[in-house]
Backbone bond lengths (Angstrom), bond angles and torsions (degrees), N, CA, C in turn:
res aa  C-N    CA-C-N  psi(-1)  N-CA   C-N-CA  omega(-1)  CA-C   N-CA-C  phi
1 X - - - 1.451 - - 1.522 109.39 -
2 X 1.331 116.60 142.06 1.454 121.47 174.94 1.525 109.45 -130.39
3 X 1.314 115.88 152.28 1.464 119.64 -178.56 1.523 110.30 -124.34
4 X 1.327 115.00 142.75 1.457 122.25 177.52 1.518 108.22 -139.72
5 X 1.321 116.53 137.32 1.462 120.81 177.27 1.521 109.51 -118.69
6 X 1.320 115.69 134.31 1.458 122.22 172.87 1.524 106.66 -131.38
7 X 1.323 116.01 112.92 1.450 118.75 -175.99 1.516 110.56 59.09
8 X 1.317 116.40 -126.16 1.465 121.66 -178.89 1.525 112.70 -92.05
9 X 1.317 116.73 4.07 1.461 121.62 -176.86 1.528 110.37 -99.41
10 X 1.332 115.96 132.67 1.462 121.99 175.04 1.517 108.33 -113.94
11 X 1.330 116.13 130.18 1.457 121.81 179.37 1.525 109.06 -115.97
12 X 1.318 116.78 121.47 1.464 122.58 176.70 1.521 107.90 -108.85
13 X 1.334 116.22 108.40 1.460 121.24 -176.55 1.520 112.28 -94.05
14 X 1.331 116.53 141.43 1.461 122.29 -178.10 1.530 110.76 -120.29
15 X 1.333 115.91 165.58 1.463 121.77 -175.41 1.524 113.20 -64.09
16 X 1.324 117.83 -19.94 1.466 120.47 -178.97 1.528 112.30 -87.20
17 X 1.328 116.36 15.54 1.466 123.34 178.42 1.528 113.43 68.34
18 X 1.314 117.25 15.93 1.458 121.13 173.76 1.531 109.36 -104.76
19 X 1.298 115.20 154.10 1.465 121.67 -176.48 1.522 110.01 -132.03
20 X 1.316 115.98 139.09 1.461 120.37 170.97 1.523 107.77 -96.40
21 X 1.334 115.31 121.55 1.472 120.68 177.31 1.521 108.71 -99.21
22 X 1.327 116.00 130.01 1.463 121.42 -177.15 1.527 109.93 -128.76
23 X 1.316 115.00 131.47 1.466 121.62 170.55 1.522 105.97 -128.97
24 X 1.333 116.52 112.42 1.461 120.06 -174.13 1.526 113.09 -65.05
25 X 1.331 117.78 -33.60 1.449 119.40 -175.68 1.527 110.86 67.36
26 X 1.319 116.55 -155.50 1.463 121.03 -176.91 1.522 111.92 -77.77
27 X 1.332 116.81 -35.89 1.465 119.64 -170.17 1.530 114.56 -106.49
28 X 1.311 117.59 -10.53 1.459 119.27 -177.71 1.519 112.92 -69.97
29 X 1.324 116.38 149.37 1.461 120.31 177.69 1.523 109.99 -159.98
30 X 1.324 114.99 163.51 1.459 123.06 176.19 1.526 109.72 -106.65
31 X 1.331 115.45 143.91 1.468 122.24 167.01 1.520 107.54 -117.89
32 X 1.339 116.81 122.79 1.462 121.40 -177.68 1.526 110.39 -107.62
33 X 1.343 115.46 142.91 1.462 121.80 -179.54 1.523 109.39 -129.13
34 X 1.312 116.48 134.99 1.462 121.30 179.27 1.529 110.62 -87.69
35 X 1.318 115.19 48.21 1.467 122.14 177.51 1.521 107.96 -142.17
36 X 1.336 118.15 154.64 1.463 119.54 176.88 1.519 110.87 -63.50
37 X 1.315 116.17 161.62 1.460 120.42 -175.71 1.525 112.02 -60.84
38 X 1.330 117.05 -28.00 1.470 120.40 179.83 1.526 112.15 -69.51
39 X 1.335 117.01 -17.61 1.464 120.70 -179.37 1.531 112.29 -115.94
40 X 1.312 116.16 11.92 1.463 119.88 179.39 1.527 110.01 -67.28
41 X 1.328 117.81 154.00 1.469 120.75 179.27 1.525 111.78 -59.46
42 X 1.319 115.92 157.38 1.460 119.81 176.11 1.527 109.80 -57.83
43 X 1.312 115.20 144.13 1.462 120.40 179.38 1.528 109.82 -67.28
44 X 1.329 116.24 133.87 1.463 120.55 175.63 1.526 108.68 -143.01
45 X 1.307 117.13 153.39 1.455 120.72 178.78 1.519 112.44 71.17
46 X 1.319 115.06 -159.32 1.459 122.26 -174.84 1.522 111.87 -86.24
47 X 1.306 117.69 71.80 1.464 121.57 176.05 1.522 108.44 -88.00
48 X 1.329 116.39 116.75 1.462 120.86 -179.77 1.518 111.83 -89.50
49 X 1.338 116.72 -27.29 1.466 119.97 -179.70 1.523 109.02 -157.85
50 X 1.327 114.86 149.22 1.468 120.69 175.09 1.519 107.90 -126.10
51 X 1.327 115.99 132.39 1.454 122.35 -179.74 1.526 108.58 -120.92
52 X 1.331 116.07 150.26 1.449 117.35 178.70 1.511 113.16 -162.03
53 X 1.320 115.12 152.33 1.466 123.13 172.93 1.521 106.80 -130.43
54 X 1.319 116.84 -167.51 1.464 119.78 -172.11 1.524 113.91 -65.78
55 X 1.347 117.20 -27.82 1.463 119.06 -174.79 1.529 114.57 -122.87
56 X 1.310 117.73 0.17 1.461 119.54 -177.83 1.524 110.48 -155.53
57 X 1.322 115.37 161.86 1.461 120.91 178.10 1.522 109.13 -150.65
58 X 1.330 115.91 166.97 1.465 120.02 -177.42 1.518 110.17 -153.05
59 X 1.325 115.70 144.87 1.460 122.66 174.09 1.521 109.15 -112.52
60 X 1.318 115.69 138.52 1.460 122.24 175.76 1.526 108.13 -105.09
61 X 1.324 115.94 122.92 1.464 120.32 -175.93 1.532 111.92 -119.47
62 X 1.308 115.49 136.02 1.457 122.74 168.40 1.506 118.89 55.85
63 X 1.339 120.09 34.60 1.462 119.14 179.89 1.528 111.47 -73.82
64 X 1.312 115.92 157.96 1.462 120.31 172.98 1.519 110.40 -68.04
65 X 1.334 116.08 -38.82 1.466 121.55 179.92 1.518 109.80 -135.37
66 X 1.315 116.13 134.23 1.468 123.01 168.80 1.514 105.75 -150.22
67 X 1.325 116.66 103.18 1.459 120.23 -174.74 1.522 110.80 -142.80
68 X 1.328 115.02 154.25 1.460 121.92 176.27 1.522 108.01 -97.46
69 X 1.327 116.82 125.67 1.458 121.54 -179.38 1.523 109.87 -134.88
70 X 1.333 115.61 161.27 1.460 120.19 175.89 1.528 109.21 -94.05
71 X 1.326 117.12 -175.57 1.461 120.34 -176.15 1.522 111.87 -63.19
72 X 1.313 116.71 -34.84 1.465 119.51 177.28 1.530 110.42 -62.38
73 X 1.327 115.60 -39.85 1.458 119.76 177.50 1.514 111.88 -64.81
74 X 1.333 116.57 -40.36 1.465 120.82 176.59 1.526 110.24 -59.67
75 X 1.325 115.71 -46.19 1.464 120.17 -178.47 1.531 111.75 -61.83
76 X 1.326 116.29 -38.13 1.464 120.33 179.44 1.532 111.01 -64.72
77 X 1.332 116.35 -40.73 1.466 119.98 178.43 1.526 110.22 -65.69
78 X 1.333 116.41 -47.40 1.468 120.51 -178.53 1.521 111.72 -61.40
79 X 1.326 115.81 -34.51 1.460 120.47 -177.44 1.525 111.83 -63.74
80 X 1.322 116.67 -32.02 1.461 118.94 -177.16 1.534 113.74 -94.10
81 X 1.326 116.91 1.68 1.463 120.38 178.18 1.525 111.19 -92.04
82 X 1.310 115.88 144.03 1.454 120.77 176.98 1.521 111.81 -81.51
83 X 1.331 117.90 178.76 1.467 122.12 -179.98 1.527 111.67 -62.23
84 X 1.324 115.76 149.67 1.463 122.87 -174.73 1.528 109.79 -111.33
85 X 1.341 119.10 121.36 1.470 121.04 178.78 1.520 113.87 -60.63
86 X 1.333 117.77 -18.79 1.462 120.47 178.60 1.521 112.31 -94.77
87 X 1.327 116.64 8.95 1.457 120.50 173.96 1.529 109.32 -60.21
88 X 1.347 118.33 144.82 1.475 120.00 -179.99 1.525 114.57 -57.46
89 X 1.337 117.71 -19.31 1.464 120.69 -179.95 1.532 109.28 -121.42
90 X 1.337 118.02 60.82 1.462 120.57 -170.92 1.517 114.93 -65.93
91 X 1.338 118.32 -25.57 1.464 120.06 -177.23 1.530 112.36 -95.81
92 X 1.333 116.46 4.25 1.446 120.57 179.36 1.514 112.32 -97.65
93 X 1.324 116.09 -122.14 1.458 120.84 -174.37 1.523 113.02 -64.44
94 X 1.333 117.81 -30.52 1.462 119.93 -179.30 1.535 110.94 -62.91
95 X 1.321 116.69 -43.13 1.466 120.39 179.26 1.526 110.96 -63.07
96 X 1.323 116.72 -41.77 1.463 120.67 -179.68 1.522 111.18 -65.53
97 X 1.326 116.80 -37.11 1.474 120.34 176.66 1.527 110.46 -62.60
98 X 1.322 115.88 -42.25 1.461 120.07 -179.59 1.525 110.98 -62.90
99 X 1.320 116.73 -46.03 1.465 120.64 178.83 1.524 110.25 -57.53
100 X 1.322 116.63 -46.50 1.464 120.83 -178.00 1.525 111.47 -63.19
101 X 1.329 116.66 -42.74 1.463 120.10 -178.61 1.528 111.58 -65.43
102 X 1.325 117.25 -39.37 1.468 120.06 179.38 1.527 110.75 -71.00
103 X 1.329 117.18 -46.32 1.464 121.04 -176.99 1.523 112.15 -64.89
104 X 1.328 116.96 -26.93 1.463 120.80 -178.99 1.523 112.51 -93.17
105 X 1.325 116.55 11.51 1.464 120.38 -175.23 1.524 111.62 -115.34
106 X 1.329 115.42 139.49 1.458 121.04 172.97 1.525 111.10 -90.27
107 X 1.330 116.73 -3.56 1.459 121.03 178.88 1.525 110.88 -62.41
108 X 1.324 118.38 143.37 1.466 119.88 169.32 1.526 108.78 -58.74
109 X 1.321 117.46 144.97 1.462 120.04 -177.22 1.528 110.79 -60.69
110 X 1.335 117.32 -29.40 1.458 120.19 177.05 1.511 112.96 -65.83
111 X 1.331 116.93 -26.37 1.463 121.36 174.93 1.522 110.69 -86.18
112 X 1.325 116.50 -39.27 1.465 120.66 -177.86 1.523 111.88 -60.50
113 X 1.331 117.07 -39.85 1.466 119.72 -177.91 1.527 112.42 -67.42
114 X 1.326 117.84 -20.82 1.460 121.28 178.61 1.521 111.73 -94.60
115 X 1.320 116.40 -3.38 1.461 121.62 179.88 1.526 108.51 -88.91
116 X 1.329 117.10 112.18 1.462 120.83 -175.33 1.526 112.86 -67.55
117 X 1.331 117.15 -11.58 1.460 120.13 174.25 1.525 111.23 -81.80
118 X 1.327 117.00 -16.88 1.467 122.02 178.23 1.522 110.58 -92.66
119 X 1.317 116.42 -45.98 1.465 122.32 178.32 1.525 108.09 -151.49
120 X 1.309 116.92 132.59 1.463 121.51 -175.88 1.524 111.41 -89.41
121 X 1.325 115.33 137.00 1.457 119.94 169.18 1.509 116.84 98.39
122 X 1.345 117.61 -9.32 1.463 120.00 -178.91 1.528 109.91 -84.15
123 X 1.335 115.99 129.73 1.454 121.77 175.45 1.517 110.32 -115.97
124 X 1.318 116.31 -165.51 1.459 120.68 -172.49 1.530 113.38 -65.43
125 X 1.330 116.95 -36.12 1.471 119.72 179.99 1.528 110.31 -64.42
126 X 1.338 116.02 -55.13 1.463 118.98 -177.66 1.526 111.30 -64.95
127 X 1.329 117.76 -35.24 1.470 119.92 177.86 1.528 110.38 -56.96
128 X 1.335 116.18 -51.34 1.464 120.38 -178.32 1.527 111.80 -62.86
129 X 1.319 115.86 -45.23 1.463 120.14 -173.85 1.526 112.70 -74.01
130 X 1.323 117.58 -38.75 1.464 120.30 178.20 1.527 111.00 -62.30
131 X 1.329 116.73 -42.80 1.459 119.70 -178.79 1.523 111.44 -69.86
132 X 1.330 117.12 -34.96 1.464 118.59 175.52 1.523 110.24 -65.32
133 X 1.320 116.73 -47.42 1.462 120.34 -178.24 1.530 111.42 -62.84
134 X 1.337 116.20 -27.33 1.462 120.54 178.47 1.526 112.02 -86.59
135 X 1.345 117.51 -8.27 1.455 120.76 -177.87 1.512 112.58 64.58
136 X 1.332 116.40 36.84 1.460 121.42 -171.77 1.526 111.24 -116.77
137 X 1.319 116.01 129.97 1.461 121.39 175.52 1.529 108.82 -64.25
138 X 1.331 118.47 126.14 1.464 120.65 -176.17 1.522 113.96 -64.54
139 X 1.336 117.45 -13.98 1.463 120.17 -178.39 1.529 112.60 -94.40
140 X 1.320 117.05 3.52 1.463 121.18 178.32 1.525 110.42 -69.65
141 X 1.342 119.01 125.99 1.470 120.37 177.67 1.529 110.93 -61.38
142 X 1.321 116.14 140.87 1.456 120.40 -178.83 1.514 113.17 -55.28
143 X 1.331 117.16 -39.04 1.462 120.84 -176.91 1.527 112.76 -67.50
144 X 1.338 117.41 -14.98 1.463 121.37 -179.15 1.534 112.88 -92.71
145 X 1.321 116.98 -4.09 1.469 120.90 -176.23 1.524 109.32 -93.70
146 X 1.333 117.05 134.31 1.460 118.35 -178.65 1.530 111.01 -73.28
147 X 1.305 114.53 156.73 1.463 121.09 -172.75 1.522 112.53 -60.99
148 X 1.327 117.14 -38.30 1.467 119.55 -178.46 1.526 111.17 -64.11
149 X 1.325 117.19 -35.40 1.461 121.20 177.98 1.532 110.55 -68.52
150 X 1.320 116.74 -39.12 1.470 120.61 179.09 1.526 110.07 -65.52
151 X 1.330 116.13 -42.92 1.471 120.17 177.30 1.520 110.23 -61.50
152 X 1.341 116.92 -39.65 1.468 120.45 179.72 1.527 110.88 -63.20
153 X 1.326 117.17 -39.53 1.467 120.74 176.99 1.521 109.94 -63.35
154 X 1.328 116.63 -44.27 1.467 120.73 178.94 1.529 110.97 -60.66
155 X 1.320 116.44 -49.19 1.472 120.19 -179.05 1.526 111.15 -60.35
156 X 1.322 116.38 -38.08 1.462 120.04 179.07 1.531 110.64 -68.11
157 X 1.334 116.25 -37.91 1.470 119.73 176.76 1.525 110.70 -62.46
158 X 1.326 116.78 -42.41 1.467 121.04 177.24 1.526 109.84 -58.59
159 X 1.320 116.14 -47.80 1.468 121.46 -178.70 1.530 111.78 -61.01
160 X 1.326 116.44 -51.74 1.466 120.22 -174.57 1.522 112.43 -69.19
161 X 1.328 116.87 -37.64 1.464 119.05 -178.84 1.527 111.23 -71.95
162 X 1.320 117.37 -32.31 1.470 119.50 174.55 1.528 110.77 -66.33
163 X 1.322 116.27 -38.88 1.466 119.77 175.23 1.525 109.67 -62.63
164 X 1.334 116.19 -40.19 1.451 120.29 178.33 1.511 112.77 -61.22
165 X 1.331 116.74 -42.09 1.465 120.81 177.84 1.527 110.31 -63.94
166 X 1.324 116.24 -42.75 1.469 120.80 -176.48 1.525 112.41 -68.55
167 X 1.334 116.58 -40.08 1.465 120.54 -173.94 1.524 113.89 -98.24
168 X 1.338 116.32 -18.95 1.457 119.41 -174.06 1.517 112.61 76.75
169 X 1.341 116.76 13.22 1.461 122.27 -178.69 1.523 109.90 -131.92
170 X 1.325 116.41 150.52 1.459 120.25 171.52 1.523 107.62 -90.41
171 X 1.323 116.41 105.53 1.462 123.31 -178.72 1.520 108.52 -119.09
172 X 1.331 117.47 131.35 1.460 118.94 -175.46 1.527 114.43 -130.43
173 X 1.315 118.08 -2.28 1.468 120.46 177.33 1.524 108.93 -97.74
174 X 1.316 116.60 124.86 1.460 121.26 -173.34 1.522 113.19 -59.03
175 X 1.327 117.07 -29.76 1.463 119.06 -179.99 1.527 112.19 -84.72
176 X 1.342 116.58 3.07 1.463 120.24 178.96 1.532 111.26 -131.54
177 X 1.314 117.25 30.60 1.458 119.45 -175.57 1.520 112.69 -86.79
178 X 1.312 117.47 -0.11 1.465 120.37 178.06 1.526 109.22 -134.74
179 X 1.309 115.05 150.99 1.461 120.16 176.95 1.516 112.55 82.23
180 X 1.315 115.52 -179.85 1.453 121.96 -178.80 1.528 109.34 -80.27
181 X 1.327 115.63 132.25 1.457 121.08 -175.93 1.524 109.17 -132.24
182 X 1.325 117.07 133.23 1.456 120.81 175.47 1.524 109.78 -64.93
183 X 1.333 116.29 148.96 1.462 120.59 -177.54 1.523 110.85 -54.46
184 X 1.313 118.22 -42.21 1.466 120.87 -175.89 1.529 113.12 -66.72
185 X 1.334 116.78 -14.93 1.463 120.48 -178.32 1.529 113.47 -102.74
186 X 1.320 118.00 0.37 1.464 120.15 -173.01 1.523 113.95 -80.80
187 X 1.333 117.29 -24.15 1.457 119.81 -167.92 1.528 112.76 -124.03
188 X 1.340 114.73 159.46 1.456 121.38 173.97 1.533 111.30 -83.65
189 X 1.338 117.12 -47.72 1.473 119.54 -174.32 1.527 114.18 -129.17
190 X 1.311 118.78 -24.17 1.467 120.58 -173.80 1.530 111.14 -59.06
191 X 1.322 115.38 124.60 1.473 124.07 -179.61 1.534 112.87 56.57
192 X 1.342 116.10 31.08 1.469 120.59 177.64 1.531 110.56 -115.85
193 X 1.341 117.42 25.47 1.458 120.69 -178.87 1.533 111.02 -57.92
194 X 1.341 114.55 136.38 1.457 120.51 -179.92 1.515 114.16 85.75
195 X 1.321 117.43 -14.16 1.466 121.39 177.69 1.531 109.85 -91.15
196 X 1.311 116.33 162.37 1.458 119.99 179.18 1.520 110.79 -72.36
197 X 1.334 115.34 138.56 1.463 120.70 173.90 1.525 108.62 -58.74
198 X 1.306 116.17 140.05 1.468 120.51 -178.33 1.528 112.09 -69.38
199 X 1.335 116.89 -14.93 1.463 120.62 -177.23 1.527 112.32 -104.49
200 X 1.349 117.29 -48.55 1.466 119.93 -171.65 1.525 114.36 -112.90
201 X 1.331 117.36 -7.85 1.471 123.43 -179.84 1.528 114.30 73.91
202 X 1.334 117.89 2.68 1.463 121.20 171.79 1.525 108.52 -70.65
203 X 1.341 117.83 153.17 1.458 120.66 -179.92 1.534 110.57 -70.44
204 X 1.325 115.84 132.85 1.467 121.43 175.30 1.526 108.50 -72.00
205 X 1.326 116.15 136.51 1.459 121.75 -179.43 1.520 111.24 -99.83
206 X 1.337 114.90 152.76 1.465 121.57 169.18 1.519 107.09 -133.71
207 X 1.325 116.62 131.39 1.456 120.35 177.27 1.517 109.99 -144.46
208 X 1.320 115.60 157.10 1.456 120.49 174.63 1.524 108.09 -75.79
209 X 1.317 115.58 125.93 1.461 120.74 -176.05 1.516 107.87 -138.16
210 X 1.334 115.88 106.09 1.463 121.19 -178.20 1.532 110.63 54.40
211 X 1.325 115.36 48.34 1.472 124.04 173.82 1.525 114.17 70.57
212 X 1.320 117.75 11.46 1.469 120.86 175.22 1.525 109.14 -130.33
213 X 1.321 116.12 156.88 1.459 120.45 178.58 1.529 109.94 -80.01
214 X 1.308 115.27 129.16 1.463 121.82 -178.83 1.527 108.91 -113.95
215 X 1.324 116.07 128.08 1.466 122.09 -179.92 1.529 108.58 -113.82
216 X 1.342 116.20 131.07 1.459 118.22 -179.99 1.527 111.25 -164.20
217 X 1.329 115.18 163.56 1.462 122.10 178.71 1.533 108.60 -107.45
218 X 1.332 118.23 117.61 1.465 120.39 -176.23 1.530 114.10 -67.94
219 X 1.327 117.84 -18.30 1.466 120.08 178.89 1.522 111.58 -89.32
220 X 1.327 117.22 -46.21 1.471 120.58 -178.68 1.526 112.22 -74.90
221 X 1.322 117.01 -24.74 1.467 121.02 -176.03 1.524 109.35 -114.50
222 X 1.316 116.11 87.45 1.464 120.79 -176.78 1.519 111.47 -107.56
């Protein structure tokens, strides 16, 4: 078996040329056990799949997607995904694809960053924090943003997501990128609505934006 991740999609490939595609979504999670599958705990709750080897096993619970597909199905999924900041060559063709997709879009950048066809792997936390760090109003149309600013957003996504992989945490404040950090100290604006901006002391806003909660500072992000 081999595993590959692109954005929020996990592909588990097997010797029979079939692949299990998994997208955890908001509620999906893994439970891991340091025992062989024959000694794993009884199944309970919403277990969609159970995996195991000689010394370990795992249950997959509540994912948005868990399906068996062939190589053609894998190719179809990959075709509709945007560039991934965790790609081994993030500053090469992936960055150029991202610039092109944003510049050719009339979508507000706050919507574009959540569109997995524009960029893979960005969720609500990184969307809010990347735009704050870039000083960019989330409602700015992609086509109105200059290329250097788009590249800066991409480079920052590469940096922050690599830190996330290394630490297992989403950390976005430069003075808190190492060590243990309380949840309330990890972010500039995410889930800080009504509190003072850490930079300008203006109140952080939260609003419904395309069916998701958007957090931003109206003074720092113009």
